[in-house]
BAVEXVO-561967 format. One record per residue (C-alpha): residue in one letter; x, y, z. Coordinates in nm, 4 decimals. Example, Ala and Ser with C-alpha at 12.3 -4.5 7.8 and 13.67 -1.06 7.14 Angstrom:
2
   aa         xx         yy         zz
    A     1.2300    -0.4500     0.7800
    S     1.3670    -0.1060     0.7140
//
This chain:
383
   aa         xx         yy         zz
    I    10.5071     8.1631     8.5484
    K    10.4061     8.1230     8.9106
    N    10.6717     8.1849     9.1741
    D    10.6424     7.8351     9.3237
    V    10.6904     7.6466     8.9906
    F    11.0372     7.5323     8.8790
    N    11.2176     7.2514     8.6943
    S    10.8991     7.1294     8.5266
    E    10.7235     7.1150     8.1888
    T    10.3749     7.2198     8.0849
    E    10.1822     7.1720     7.7617
    I    10.0109     7.4580     7.5814
    R     9.7223     7.3353     7.3646
    C     9.5481     7.5269     7.0871
    A     9.1843     7.5019     7.1918
    Q     9.0542     7.6780     6.8786
    F     9.2032     7.8306     6.5665
    F     9.0560     7.9224     6.2311
    F     9.1351     8.1415     5.9308
    N     8.8557     8.3576     5.7924
    N     8.5351     8.1509     5.8248
    G     8.7103     7.8163     5.8444
    W     8.9009     7.8054     5.5174
    P     9.1772     7.7154     5.4615
    E     9.1637     7.4258     5.7058
    V     9.4066     7.4245     5.9979
    T     9.5899     7.1424     6.1742
    T     9.6952     7.2473     6.5219
    K     9.9956     7.1278     6.7167
    S    10.0488     7.1667     7.0899
    G    10.3585     7.3307     7.2351
    T    10.5488     7.2984     7.5612
    I    10.7187     7.5312     7.8067
    N    11.0146     7.4025     8.0035
    I    11.0429     7.5886     8.3331
    T    11.3953     7.5887     8.4711
    G    11.5767     7.7555     8.7561
    N    11.5827     7.7330     9.1296
    P    11.2956     7.8050     9.3674
    D    11.2725     8.1310     9.5608
    I    11.4340     8.0492     9.8942
    Q    11.5213     8.4051     9.9979
    S    11.3237     8.5613    10.2797
    P    11.1954     8.9168    10.2235
    K    11.4045     9.2026    10.3593
    F    11.3081     9.5298    10.5237
    I    11.4362     9.8234    10.3193
    F    11.2613    10.0914    10.5285
    G    11.1129    10.0783    10.8777
    P    10.9134     9.9573    11.0489
    I    10.8347    10.2954    11.2009
    V    10.5471    10.4086    11.4206
    D    10.3571    10.7268    11.3339
    K    10.0083    10.8799    11.3753
    I    10.0427    10.8158    11.7498
    S     9.7450    10.9612    11.9349
    T     9.5905    10.8936    12.2764
    N     9.4567    10.5530    12.1640
    T     9.5783    10.4808    11.8088
    A     9.9018    10.4370    11.6133
    R    10.0141    10.3283    11.2683
    I    10.2964    10.0869    11.1803
    I    10.4487    10.1332    10.8312
    W    10.7372     9.9609    10.6542
    Q    10.8694     9.8654    10.3108
    T    11.0091     9.5317    10.1853
    D    11.2236     9.4387     9.8865
    E    10.9606     9.2014     9.7425
    P    10.5838     9.1494     9.7791
    S    10.5116     9.0117    10.1253
    N    10.2336     9.0009    10.3795
    G    10.2658     9.1266    10.7342
    Q    10.1978     9.0249    11.0908
    V    10.2145     9.2782    11.3722
    E    10.2337     9.1586    11.7317
    F    10.1915     9.4248    11.9996
    G    10.1298     9.4714    12.3670
    Q    10.2484     9.6484    12.6803
    S    10.5475     9.4144    12.7179
    T    10.7752     9.2094    12.4916
    S    10.5370     8.9174    12.5397
    Y    10.3024     9.1182    12.3134
    G     9.9721     8.9274    12.3390
    K     9.7803     9.0858    12.0505
    Q     9.8202     9.0307    11.6784
    I     9.7008     9.1823    11.3498
    N     9.7547     9.0009    11.0178
    Q     9.7822     9.1592    10.6743
    A     9.6778     8.9061    10.4097
    E     9.7561     9.1133    10.0992
    F    10.1009     9.0885     9.9395
    S    10.2697     9.4247     9.8838
    T    10.6048     9.6006     9.9138
    F    10.4541     9.8915    10.1084
    H    10.2765     9.8074    10.4338
    S    10.0547    10.0007    10.6725
    I     9.8692     9.8612    10.9749
    N     9.6630    10.0656    11.2181
    L     9.6515     9.9843    11.5886
    D     9.3286    10.0890    11.7609
    G     9.1923    10.0727    12.1133
    L     9.5240    10.1503    12.2812
    A     9.5452    10.2840    12.6360
    T     9.6175    10.6544    12.6870
    G     9.9715    10.7565    12.7900
    T    10.0967    10.3978    12.7806
    N    10.4163    10.2309    12.6557
    Y    10.3722     9.9657    12.3849
    H    10.6058     9.7135    12.2228
    V    10.5719     9.5962    11.8621
    Q    10.7191     9.3120    11.6562
    V    10.6710     9.2927    11.2789
    N    10.6998     8.9635    11.0872
    V    10.6866     8.9285    10.7067
    F    10.6528     8.6307    10.4678
    D    10.6818     8.6337    10.0885
    E    10.4503     8.4626     9.8378
    T    10.6463     8.1356     9.8548
    E    10.6233     8.1383    10.2375
    N    10.9878     8.2296    10.2951
    G    11.0294     8.3894    10.6336
    P    10.9469     8.5151    10.8751
    T    11.1801     8.8112    10.8647
    S    11.1273     8.9896    11.1934
    R    11.1999     9.3270    11.3467
    Q    11.1615     9.3021    11.7213
    D    11.0814     9.5314    12.0084
    I    10.9895     9.8606    11.8490
    S    10.8547    10.0687    12.1349
    F    10.6390    10.3797    12.1488
    Q    10.4145    10.5657    12.3916
    T    10.0610    10.6841    12.3241
    L     9.9842    11.0471    12.3993
    A     9.8567    11.1452    12.7407
    E     9.6425    11.4199    12.5886
    N     9.5056    11.5185    12.2501
    G     9.7675    11.6546    12.0108
    V     9.8017    11.8616    11.6951
    V     9.8199    11.6666    11.3686
    V    10.1443    11.7366    11.1799
    S    10.1591    11.5641    10.8420
    L    10.3689    11.5090    10.5321
    P    10.1991    11.4673    10.1926
    T    10.2088    11.1826     9.9430
    V    10.3716    11.3117     9.6251
    L    10.4306    11.1881     9.2708
    Q    10.7316    11.3297     9.0861
    P    10.9435    11.2260     8.7840
    S    11.3130    11.1476     8.8132
    G    11.5423    11.4506     8.7865
    S    11.2725    11.6940     8.9013
    N    11.2820    11.9566     9.1755
    F    10.9837    11.9992     9.4063
    Q    10.8833    12.1617     9.7325
    L    10.7370    11.9534    10.0156
    S    10.5282    12.1188    10.2855
    I    10.5074    12.0049    10.6483
    N    10.1471    12.0814    10.7399
    S    10.0101    12.1506    11.0881
    G     9.6653    12.1508    11.2429
    N     9.5281    12.4577    11.4201
    L     9.7895    12.6127    11.6531
    S     9.5807    12.9060    11.7750
    G     9.6020    12.9558    12.1509
    L     9.8614    12.6791    12.2000
    Q    10.1554    12.9152    12.2558
    V    10.3860    12.7555    11.9955
    Y    10.7071    12.9567    11.9734
    S    10.9524    12.6949    11.8372
    A    10.9752    12.3642    11.6512
    Y    11.2467    12.1027    11.6034
    I    11.2132    11.8644    11.3081
    V    11.4135    11.5673    11.1814
    L    11.3051    11.3964    10.8568
    S    11.4533    11.0830    10.7005
    F    11.4169    10.9403    10.3478
    D    11.5900    10.7139    10.0940
    E    11.9079    10.8916     9.9843
    S    11.9279    10.6810     9.6653
    L    11.6052    10.8429     9.5407
    L    11.5891    11.1813     9.7054
    T    11.8157    11.4702     9.8042
    A    11.7133    11.7607    10.0306
    T    11.8581    12.0952     9.9178
    S    11.7139    12.3643    10.1480
    A    11.4299    12.4705    10.3800
    T    11.2278    12.7918    10.3850
    S    10.9538    12.9562    10.5892
    S    10.8407    13.1831    10.3049
    G    10.4634    13.1710    10.2662
    T    10.4134    12.9550    10.5781
    L    10.2731    12.9957    10.9292
    S    10.6277    13.0499    11.0580
    S    10.7260    13.3212    10.8097
    G    10.7401    13.5750    11.0980
    W    11.0223    13.3749    11.2548
    G    11.2492    13.4220    10.9529
    N    11.4108    13.1356    10.7667
    P    11.4881    12.8206    10.9678
    V    11.8305    12.6828    11.0510
    Y    11.8837    12.3443    10.8834
    T    12.1484    12.0740    10.8443
    I    12.1401    11.8302    10.5525
    T    12.3142    11.4925    10.5369
    P    12.2405    11.2030    10.2952
    G    11.8885    11.0763    10.3649
    R    11.8231    11.3262    10.6462
    I    11.7401    11.6901    10.7183
    V    11.7348    11.8551    11.0619
    I    11.5401    12.1814    11.0995
    A    11.5311    12.4188    11.3981
    M    11.3145    12.7292    11.3987
    G    11.1487    12.9688    11.6408
    G    11.0672    13.3277    11.7236
    V    10.9172    13.5758    11.9683
    S    10.5650    13.5599    11.8230
    T    10.3502    13.2485    11.8689
    L    10.1903    13.0648    11.5758
    S     9.8202    13.0547    11.4991
    N     9.5814    12.8907    11.2502
    S     9.6520    12.5767    11.0454
    G     9.8537    12.5309    10.7277
    S    10.2108    12.4903    10.6103
    L    10.4624    12.5048    10.8943
    V    10.7786    12.4955    10.6801
    K    10.8690    12.3991    10.3225
    I    11.1585    12.1770    10.2162
    N    11.3125    12.1789     9.8686
    F    11.4053    11.8380     9.7243
    T    11.5634    11.7011     9.4086
    V    11.4611    11.3591     9.2788
    N    11.7766    11.1764     9.1758
    S    11.8035    11.1375     8.7966
    S    11.8853    10.7664     8.8371
    A    11.5599    10.6967     9.0247
    Q    11.3585    10.4276     8.8483
    E    10.9975    10.4865     8.7510
    G    10.7579    10.3391     9.0076
    A    11.0129    10.3394     9.2918
    L    10.8781    10.4546     9.6290
    T    11.0393    10.6029     9.9370
    L    10.8844    10.6912    10.2691
    I    10.9485    11.0404    10.4028
    S    10.9132    11.0056    10.7773
    F    10.9486    11.2029    11.0978
    E    11.2511    11.0809    11.2866
    Q    11.1789    11.3460    11.5500
    F    10.9390    11.6370    11.6000
    T    10.8660    11.8648    11.8954
    F    10.6816    12.1900    11.9503
    N    10.8495    12.4044    12.2183
    E    10.9838    12.1625    12.4841
    G    10.7270    11.8940    12.3998
    K    10.3927    12.0720    12.4324
    P    10.1545    12.0778    12.2607
    A    10.1915    11.7122    12.1667
    A    10.2116    11.6312    11.7950
    I    10.0371    11.3464    11.6109
    L    10.2860    11.2765    11.3311
    E    10.1847    11.1384    10.9920
    S    10.4587    11.0326    10.7487
    G    10.4437    11.0892    10.3721
    S    10.5921    10.9253    10.0657
    L    10.7367    10.9922     9.7221
    T    10.6624    10.7755     9.4197
    I    10.8736    10.8226     9.1059
    K    10.6303    10.9128     8.8304
    D    10.6047    10.7016     8.5162
    T    10.6627    10.9359     8.2201
    T    10.7173    10.6702     7.9490
    D    10.4491    10.6069     7.6898
    P    10.3238    10.2482     7.6550
    I    10.4093    10.0462     7.3433
    I    10.1785     9.8303     7.1322
    E    10.3866     9.5126     7.1196
    K    10.1635     9.2905     6.9058
    G     9.8707     9.3575     6.6785
    P     9.6200     9.4780     6.6174
    V     9.4970     9.1531     6.4648
    V     9.1486     9.0996     6.3185
    F     8.9986     8.7520     6.3484
    G     8.6662     8.5738     6.3744
    V     8.5177     8.7857     6.0950
    T     8.1540     8.7006     6.0100
    P     7.8945     8.8902     5.8052
    N     7.7992     9.0938     6.1125
    S     8.0905     9.0799     6.3607
    A     8.4673     9.0865     6.4047
    T     8.7159     9.0671     6.6906
    I     9.0208     9.2941     6.7290
    L     9.3131     9.1779     6.9430
    W     9.6330     9.3544     7.0558
    S     9.8837     9.3593     7.3425
    T    10.0864     9.6304     7.5193
    N    10.4148     9.6253     7.7121
    E    10.2469     9.7442     8.0356
    P     9.8926     9.7518     8.1762
    T     9.6879    10.0034     7.9754
    T     9.3355    10.1046     7.8881
    A     9.1865    10.0065     7.5523
    R     9.0041    10.2166     7.2934
    L     8.8864    10.1100     6.9483
    Q     8.7443    10.3586     6.6964
    Y     8.5823    10.2215     6.3801
    G     8.3557    10.3178     6.0910
    L     8.3069    10.3132     5.7165
    T     8.5812    10.5751     5.6642
    S     8.8955    10.6906     5.8429
    S     8.6769    10.9470     6.0212
    Y     8.5376    10.6469     6.2130
    G     8.2357    10.7658     6.4160
    E     8.1880    10.4620     6.6397
    E     8.3999    10.3499     6.9329
    K     8.4369    10.0936     7.2101
    Q     8.6595    10.1402     7.5127
    S     8.7622     9.9796     7.8403
    G     8.9143    10.1599     8.1377
    Q     9.0378     9.8333     8.2897
    L     9.4179     9.8150     8.2907
    A     9.5563     9.5071     8.1136
    T     9.8355     9.4042     7.8774
    G     9.6098     9.1910     7.6542
    H     9.3152     9.3613     7.4841
    M     9.0208     9.2209     7.2882
    M     8.7294     9.4138     7.1434
    V     8.4329     9.2386     6.9791
    L     8.2430     9.4401     6.7190
    S     7.8845     9.3398     6.6466
    A     7.5875     9.4636     6.4394
    L     7.8153     9.5226     6.1400
    D     7.6897     9.5249     5.7806
    E     7.7765     9.2192     5.5754
    N     8.0206     9.2337     5.2873
    T     8.1359     9.5805     5.3999
    E     8.4774     9.7393     5.4433
    Y     8.5502     9.8976     5.7829
    H     8.8307    10.1276     5.8974
    F     8.9600    10.1123     6.2563
    V     9.2329    10.2428     6.4862
    I     9.3282    10.1257     6.8358
    S     9.4866    10.3247     7.1210
    S     9.6047    10.2578     7.4782
    S     9.7128    10.4760     7.7756
    D     9.8823    10.3628     8.0973
    A     9.7831    10.4258     8.4608
    S     9.9902    10.7474     8.4734
    G     9.8114    10.8911     8.1709
    N    10.1050    10.8401     7.9356
    G    10.0120    10.7888     7.5722
    P     9.8038    10.7025     7.4009
    A    10.0016    10.4503     7.1994
    K     9.8126    10.4419     6.8704
    S     9.8038    10.2221     6.5621
    S     9.7750    10.3472     6.2064
    D     9.4437    10.3341     6.0220
    M     9.3635     9.9729     5.9372
    V     9.0944     9.8041     5.7286
    F     8.8989     9.4775     5.7363
    A     8.5931     9.3560     5.5483
    T     8.3004     9.1547     5.6766
    S     8.2083     8.8416     5.4831
    G     7.9008     8.8062     5.2683
    G     7.6369     8.5351     5.2449
    Q     7.5375     8.2721     5.4936
    V     7.7953     8.1191     5.7271
    V     7.7707     7.7428     5.7782
    L     7.9019     7.6199     6.1129
    M     8.0755     7.2800     6.0994
    S     8.1329     7.1091     6.4328
    L     8.2543     6.7839     6.5818
    P     8.0833     6.6185     6.8798
    A     8.2431     6.5284     7.2121
    V     8.2602     6.1499     7.2552
    A     8.3781     5.9103     7.5253
    E     8.4819     5.5543     7.4321
    S     8.7050     5.2848     7.5798
    P     9.0608     5.2293     7.4472
    G     9.0779     5.0187     7.1276
    S     8.7213     5.0909     7.0180
    T     8.6236     5.2387     6.6801
    V     8.4603     5.5779     6.6832
    N     8.2478     5.7197     6.4017
    V     8.1979     6.1000     6.3992
//
């Protein structure tokens, strides 16, 4: 039911229905759906950000997260009058817009506006300010990770090449959604900074502060430090949290760092379920159609043959909840075995049916049809 439909009624008509090859006869009856409830009048809300990262000499990225699918509008400029605008037409809960062609070493102001699919809004966050770099910097990035609820994992802060840049210390502050993620410790083992010894860190809900340094300077590129996290056991599958740099500096600010935030998505570990079917219909001497539905978008695979060893198959990698496979070039008056299976986008499954059997019809099929006619009210129609 579309988001902008409420307090209305719609008819559902049976356009076509037949048993076997048309016998027994069928009389169809239309149904109705009464749509109740109130319209969506709530504007979308920011649940994370907006934040500015990937700031270089002439580019930057604005990222944020909303509580419902929304599109975005970013206004930016060198004052709070802004003057430039970028629109994001797609509706999503996670948003990312790149700003290009910025002036080097310059202060910028940003305002983000969001609207939901029923045009509620705008919800605005005003006057976010940042400064582009005056000189080229070293890229420091966080990865995008996929982990199940209740798991422990190690996240690496990665740095570009530090050779010859005289880096002898780093100060790092990361923030994240405390309802999904808990930081437990930080280590330099196996990283570029292992010669400095383990870092000093402070952990509070949704935040970790790391300070580290040493006599020797760092060189090469790779992992700068590793942070151990626990995904909260109550985290729902598919939930997402940004892991962002609240602050980062090498030494006393040089070399400059181009910071790139990361994210955690809670991995789906639940197998899909075949909710309805499989159903065989439209059987002719040489064809049949198999129909089934799943509780979440999945792939579709149908194996079939003269025995339960099958030997033939059809499949679709397109994710959907409704699945239909048409079998053709079958032998008439013949019994066929088949099994269907479906896997979700995370690779869970496959959900699989038991071995099932249908038989093609024999002899010639006669098609009976009715014409389409147009007559005025009250007239007699012969068909």
